[in-house]
N, CA, C and O atoms as a GROMACS GRO file, in nm:
protein
  300
    1UNK      N    1   0.084  -0.118   0.000
    1UNK     CA    2   0.000   0.000   0.000
    1UNK      C    3   0.088   0.124   0.000
    1UNK      O    4   0.195   0.127   0.061
    2UNK      N    5   0.041   0.224  -0.070
    2UNK     CA    6   0.104   0.355  -0.068
    2UNK      C    7  -0.001   0.458  -0.026
    2UNK      O    8  -0.116   0.450  -0.068
    3UNK      N    9   0.040   0.552   0.055
    3UNK     CA   10  -0.051   0.652   0.110
    3UNK      C   11  -0.006   0.790   0.066
    3UNK      O   12   0.114   0.817   0.053
    4UNK      N   13  -0.103   0.879   0.044
    4UNK     CA   14  -0.069   1.017   0.011
    4UNK      C   15  -0.183   1.109   0.050
    4UNK      O   16  -0.299   1.068   0.058
    5UNK      N   17  -0.147   1.235   0.075
    5UNK     CA   18  -0.248   1.338   0.099
    5UNK      C   19  -0.298   1.382  -0.037
    5UNK      O   20  -0.220   1.416  -0.126
    6UNK      N   21  -0.428   1.382  -0.053
    6UNK     CA   22  -0.489   1.410  -0.182
    6UNK      C   23  -0.492   1.560  -0.209
    6UNK      O   24  -0.517   1.640  -0.118
    7UNK      N   25  -0.468   1.597  -0.334
    7UNK     CA   26  -0.488   1.735  -0.376
    7UNK      C   27  -0.636   1.752  -0.404
    7UNK      O   28  -0.685   1.712  -0.510
    8UNK      N   29  -0.708   1.811  -0.311
    8UNK     CA   30  -0.852   1.830  -0.328
    8UNK      C   31  -0.893   1.961  -0.262
    8UNK      O   32  -0.818   2.019  -0.184
    9UNK      N   33  -1.013   2.005  -0.295
    9UNK     CA   34  -1.065   2.129  -0.236
    9UNK      C   35  -1.074   2.118  -0.084
    9UNK      O   36  -1.057   2.217  -0.013
   10UNK      N   37  -1.102   1.997  -0.033
   10UNK     CA   38  -1.115   1.980   0.112
   10UNK      C   39  -0.980   1.988   0.183
   10UNK      O   40  -0.976   2.007   0.304
   11UNK      N   41  -0.870   1.974   0.109
   11UNK     CA   42  -0.737   1.977   0.170
   11UNK      C   43  -0.662   2.108   0.149
   11UNK      O   44  -0.550   2.122   0.196
   12UNK      N   45  -0.721   2.203   0.081
   12UNK     CA   46  -0.650   2.326   0.045
   12UNK      C   47  -0.585   2.393   0.166
   12UNK      O   48  -0.468   2.431   0.160
   13UNK      N   49  -0.659   2.408   0.274
   13UNK     CA   50  -0.606   2.480   0.390
   13UNK      C   51  -0.509   2.397   0.473
   13UNK      O   52  -0.422   2.454   0.540
   14UNK      N   53  -0.521   2.265   0.471
   14UNK     CA   54  -0.447   2.183   0.568
   14UNK      C   55  -0.339   2.093   0.510
   14UNK      O   56  -0.259   2.038   0.586
   15UNK      N   57  -0.332   2.075   0.379
   15UNK     CA   58  -0.238   1.977   0.325
   15UNK      C   59  -0.092   2.014   0.349
   15UNK      O   60  -0.008   1.925   0.354
   16UNK      N   61  -0.060   2.141   0.365
   16UNK     CA   62   0.077   2.181   0.391
   16UNK      C   63   0.113   2.178   0.539
   16UNK      O   64   0.227   2.206   0.576
   17UNK      N   65   0.016   2.146   0.624
   17UNK     CA   66   0.040   2.138   0.767
   17UNK      C   67   0.072   1.996   0.813
   17UNK      O   68   0.116   1.975   0.926
   18UNK      N   69   0.048   1.899   0.724
   18UNK     CA   70   0.068   1.759   0.759
   18UNK      C   71   0.146   1.689   0.648
   18UNK      O   72   0.148   1.734   0.534
   19UNK      N   73   0.208   1.578   0.684
   19UNK     CA   74   0.267   1.490   0.585
   19UNK      C   75   0.233   1.347   0.624
   19UNK      O   76   0.213   1.317   0.741
   20UNK      N   77   0.228   1.260   0.526
   20UNK     CA   78   0.196   1.120   0.551
   20UNK      C   79   0.312   1.035   0.502
   20UNK      O   80   0.365   1.056   0.393
   21UNK      N   81   0.351   0.937   0.584
   21UNK     CA   82   0.452   0.842   0.543
   21UNK      C   83   0.388   0.754   0.437
   21UNK      O   84   0.292   0.683   0.466
   22UNK      N   85   0.441   0.757   0.316
   22UNK     CA   86   0.374   0.686   0.206
   22UNK      C   87   0.377   0.534   0.222
   22UNK      O   88   0.297   0.465   0.160
   23UNK      N   89   0.466   0.482   0.305
   23UNK     CA   90   0.474   0.338   0.326
   23UNK      C   91   0.385   0.289   0.440
   23UNK      O   92   0.326   0.181   0.431
   24UNK      N   93   0.375   0.368   0.548
   24UNK     CA   94   0.302   0.323   0.666
   24UNK      C   95   0.166   0.389   0.684
   24UNK      O   96   0.079   0.335   0.752
   25UNK      N   97   0.148   0.506   0.623
   25UNK     CA   98   0.024   0.580   0.641
   25UNK      C   99   0.022   0.668   0.765
   25UNK      O  100  -0.078   0.735   0.793
   26UNK      N  101   0.132   0.669   0.841
   26UNK     CA  102   0.138   0.753   0.960
   26UNK      C  103   0.132   0.900   0.920
   26UNK      O  104   0.196   0.941   0.822
   27UNK      N  105   0.056   0.978   0.994
   27UNK     CA  106   0.042   1.121   0.966
   27UNK      C  107   0.123   1.200   1.068
   27UNK      O  108   0.114   1.175   1.188
   28UNK      N  109   0.203   1.294   1.018
   28UNK     CA  110   0.289   1.377   1.102
   28UNK      C  111   0.257   1.525   1.077
   28UNK      O  112   0.206   1.562   0.971
   29UNK      N  113   0.287   1.607   1.176
   29UNK     CA  114   0.267   1.751   1.161
   29UNK      C  115   0.393   1.815   1.104
   29UNK      O  116   0.504   1.769   1.128
   30UNK      N  117   0.374   1.922   1.028
   30UNK     CA  118   0.486   1.996   0.970
   30UNK      C  119   0.498   2.136   1.030
   30UNK      O  120   0.594   2.207   1.002
   31UNK      N  121   0.401   2.174   1.113
   31UNK     CA  122   0.401   2.306   1.175
   31UNK      C  123   0.368   2.291   1.324
   31UNK      O  124   0.325   2.185   1.369
   32UNK      N  125   0.389   2.397   1.398
   32UNK     CA  126   0.350   2.402   1.538
   32UNK      C  127   0.208   2.458   1.544
   32UNK      O  128   0.180   2.563   1.487
   33UNK      N  129   0.120   2.387   1.614
   33UNK     CA  130  -0.021   2.427   1.621
   33UNK      C  131  -0.050   2.501   1.751
   33UNK      O  132   0.016   2.479   1.852
   34UNK      N  133  -0.149   2.588   1.745
   34UNK     CA  134  -0.199   2.657   1.864
   34UNK      C  135  -0.344   2.614   1.882
   34UNK      O  136  -0.433   2.658   1.808
   35UNK      N  137  -0.369   2.530   1.980
   35UNK     CA  138  -0.502   2.474   2.003
   35UNK      C  139  -0.606   2.582   2.032
   35UNK      O  140  -0.724   2.564   2.003
   36UNK      N  141  -0.563   2.691   2.088
   36UNK     CA  142  -0.657   2.799   2.120
   36UNK      C  143  -0.700   2.874   1.994
   36UNK      O  144  -0.807   2.935   1.993
   37UNK      N  145  -0.620   2.871   1.890
   37UNK     CA  146  -0.655   2.936   1.763
   37UNK      C  147  -0.745   2.846   1.679
   37UNK      O  148  -0.846   2.890   1.624
   38UNK      N  149  -0.706   2.718   1.670
   38UNK     CA  150  -0.785   2.620   1.595
   38UNK      C  151  -0.764   2.485   1.660
   38UNK      O  152  -0.650   2.441   1.678
   39UNK      N  153  -0.873   2.419   1.697
   39UNK     CA  154  -0.863   2.294   1.772
   39UNK      C  155  -0.874   2.168   1.690
   39UNK      O  156  -0.850   2.059   1.742
   40UNK      N  157  -0.909   2.180   1.561
   40UNK     CA  158  -0.925   2.060   1.478
   40UNK      C  159  -0.896   2.093   1.332
   40UNK      O  160  -0.913   2.206   1.287
   41UNK      N  161  -0.852   1.992   1.262
   41UNK     CA  162  -0.818   2.005   1.120
   41UNK      C  163  -0.874   1.886   1.044
   41UNK      O  164  -0.880   1.775   1.097
   42UNK      N  165  -0.915   1.909   0.921
   42UNK     CA  166  -0.966   1.801   0.837
   42UNK      C  167  -0.859   1.766   0.734
   42UNK      O  168  -0.786   1.853   0.686
   43UNK      N  169  -0.852   1.638   0.700
   43UNK     CA  170  -0.750   1.592   0.607
   43UNK      C  171  -0.803   1.472   0.529
   43UNK      O  172  -0.869   1.385   0.585
   44UNK      N  173  -0.774   1.469   0.399
   44UNK     CA  174  -0.816   1.358   0.314
   44UNK      C  175  -0.693   1.285   0.263
   44UNK      O  176  -0.604   1.346   0.203
   45UNK      N  177  -0.689   1.154   0.287
   45UNK     CA  178  -0.575   1.070   0.251
   45UNK      C  179  -0.623   0.957   0.163
   45UNK      O  180  -0.734   0.906   0.180
   46UNK      N  181  -0.539   0.918   0.068
   46UNK     CA  182  -0.571   0.805  -0.021
   46UNK      C  183  -0.473   0.691   0.004
   46UNK      O  184  -0.353   0.714   0.023
   47UNK      N  185  -0.525   0.570   0.004
   47UNK     CA  186  -0.443   0.448   0.011
   47UNK      C  187  -0.460   0.376  -0.122
   47UNK      O  188  -0.571   0.361  -0.171
   48UNK      N  189  -0.348   0.331  -0.179
   48UNK     CA  190  -0.352   0.267  -0.310
   48UNK      C  191  -0.254   0.150  -0.310
   48UNK      O  192  -0.141   0.162  -0.264
   49UNK      N  193  -0.300   0.036  -0.362
   49UNK     CA  194  -0.207  -0.077  -0.373
   49UNK      C  195  -0.139  -0.072  -0.510
   49UNK      O  196  -0.177   0.008  -0.595
   50UNK      N  197  -0.040  -0.157  -0.530
   50UNK     CA  198   0.038  -0.152  -0.653
   50UNK      C  199  -0.006  -0.250  -0.759
   50UNK      O  200   0.062  -0.264  -0.861
   51UNK      N  201  -0.116  -0.318  -0.739
   51UNK     CA  202  -0.159  -0.420  -0.834
   51UNK      C  203  -0.281  -0.373  -0.912
   51UNK      O  204  -0.367  -0.303  -0.858
   52UNK      N  205  -0.287  -0.411  -1.040
   52UNK     CA  206  -0.407  -0.376  -1.117
   52UNK      C  207  -0.530  -0.442  -1.055
   52UNK      O  208  -0.526  -0.558  -1.014
   53UNK      N  209  -0.638  -0.367  -1.048
   53UNK     CA  210  -0.761  -0.417  -0.989
   53UNK      C  211  -0.829  -0.517  -1.081
   53UNK      O  212  -0.825  -0.504  -1.203
   54UNK      N  213  -0.891  -0.617  -1.020
   54UNK     CA  214  -0.968  -0.716  -1.095
   54UNK      C  215  -1.115  -0.676  -1.102
   54UNK      O  216  -1.196  -0.747  -1.162
   55UNK      N  217  -1.151  -0.565  -1.041
   55UNK     CA  218  -1.290  -0.521  -1.042
   55UNK      C  219  -1.332  -0.480  -1.182
   55UNK      O  220  -1.252  -0.426  -1.259
   56UNK      N  221  -1.458  -0.506  -1.216
   56UNK     CA  222  -1.507  -0.464  -1.347
   56UNK      C  223  -1.497  -0.312  -1.365
   56UNK      O  224  -1.515  -0.237  -1.270
   57UNK      N  225  -1.467  -0.269  -1.485
   57UNK     CA  226  -1.457  -0.128  -1.522
   57UNK      C  227  -1.348  -0.051  -1.448
   57UNK      O  228  -1.355   0.071  -1.438
   58UNK      N  229  -1.248  -0.121  -1.397
   58UNK     CA  230  -1.139  -0.054  -1.325
   58UNK      C  231  -1.026  -0.012  -1.419
   58UNK      O  232  -0.937   0.064  -1.379
   59UNK      N  233  -1.030  -0.059  -1.544
   59UNK     CA  234  -0.927  -0.025  -1.642
   59UNK      C  235  -0.786  -0.056  -1.593
   59UNK      O  236  -0.691   0.016  -1.624
   60UNK      N  237  -0.774  -0.164  -1.515
   60UNK     CA  238  -0.646  -0.208  -1.460
   60UNK      C  239  -0.578  -0.106  -1.370
   60UNK      O  240  -0.458  -0.115  -1.345
   61UNK      N  241  -0.654  -0.009  -1.320
   61UNK     CA  242  -0.600   0.085  -1.223
   61UNK      C  243  -0.587   0.015  -1.088
   61UNK      O  244  -0.662  -0.078  -1.060
   62UNK      N  245  -0.493   0.059  -1.004
   62UNK     CA  246  -0.479  -0.003  -0.872
   62UNK      C  247  -0.603   0.017  -0.785
   62UNK      O  248  -0.676   0.115  -0.803
   63UNK      N  249  -0.625  -0.074  -0.693
   63UNK     CA  250  -0.731  -0.056  -0.593
   63UNK      C  251  -0.693   0.064  -0.507
   63UNK      O  252  -0.576   0.085  -0.476
   64UNK      N  253  -0.794   0.142  -0.470
   64UNK     CA  254  -0.765   0.258  -0.385
   64UNK      C  255  -0.886   0.288  -0.298
   64UNK      O  256  -0.999   0.249  -0.328
   65UNK      N  257  -0.859   0.359  -0.192
   65UNK     CA  258  -0.964   0.404  -0.103
   65UNK      C  259  -0.925   0.539  -0.045
   65UNK      O  260  -0.806   0.569  -0.032
   66UNK      N  261  -1.024   0.620  -0.010
   66UNK     CA  262  -0.997   0.752   0.046
   66UNK      C  263  -1.052   0.759   0.187
   66UNK      O  264  -1.155   0.700   0.219
   67UNK      N  265  -0.980   0.833   0.270
   67UNK     CA  266  -1.021   0.856   0.408
   67UNK      C  267  -1.028   1.006   0.429
   67UNK      O  268  -0.932   1.078   0.399
   68UNK      N  269  -1.138   1.054   0.479
   68UNK     CA  270  -1.151   1.194   0.515
   68UNK      C  271  -1.174   1.198   0.665
   68UNK      O  272  -1.276   1.149   0.714
   69UNK      N  273  -1.080   1.256   0.738
   69UNK     CA  274  -1.091   1.251   0.882
   69UNK      C  275  -1.064   1.385   0.948
   69UNK      O  276  -1.017   1.480   0.886
   70UNK      N  277  -1.094   1.389   1.075
   70UNK     CA  278  -1.075   1.506   1.158
   70UNK      C  279  -0.961   1.478   1.255
   70UNK      O  280  -0.960   1.376   1.323
   71UNK      N  281  -0.866   1.569   1.260
   71UNK     CA  282  -0.754   1.559   1.354
   71UNK      C  283  -0.777   1.664   1.461
   71UNK      O  284  -0.778   1.784   1.432
   72UNK      N  285  -0.796   1.619   1.584
   72UNK     CA  286  -0.823   1.709   1.696
   72UNK      C  287  -0.698   1.728   1.780
   72UNK      O  288  -0.621   1.634   1.800
   73UNK      N  289  -0.677   1.849   1.828
   73UNK     CA  290  -0.564   1.880   1.916
   73UNK      C  291  -0.610   1.877   2.060
   73UNK      O  292  -0.721   1.920   2.092
   74UNK      N  293  -0.525   1.828   2.144
   74UNK     CA  294  -0.561   1.830   2.287
   74UNK      C  295  -0.442   1.869   2.372
   74UNK      O  296  -0.328   1.873   2.325
   75UNK      N  297  -0.468   1.897   2.493
   75UNK     CA  298  -0.370   1.924   2.600
   75UNK      C  299  -0.286   2.041   2.569
   75UNK      O  300  -0.199   2.077   2.648
   0.00000   0.00000   0.00000
């Protein structure tokens, strides 16, 4: 599996604040956050395998899935 932050309208504000390890899917911060300014961030990540899909109408593209989640800051 390979993971990446998707270039999408939902990620415009936050994609430069996070990075994802493309091998493990772990999400890391790239900036220092201030919880009092903003307590949560939304991020959309895609997971894709390296094999052509056997699903009908997949055009041999790899299997993939998207995750849209909320990252909350605490403490």
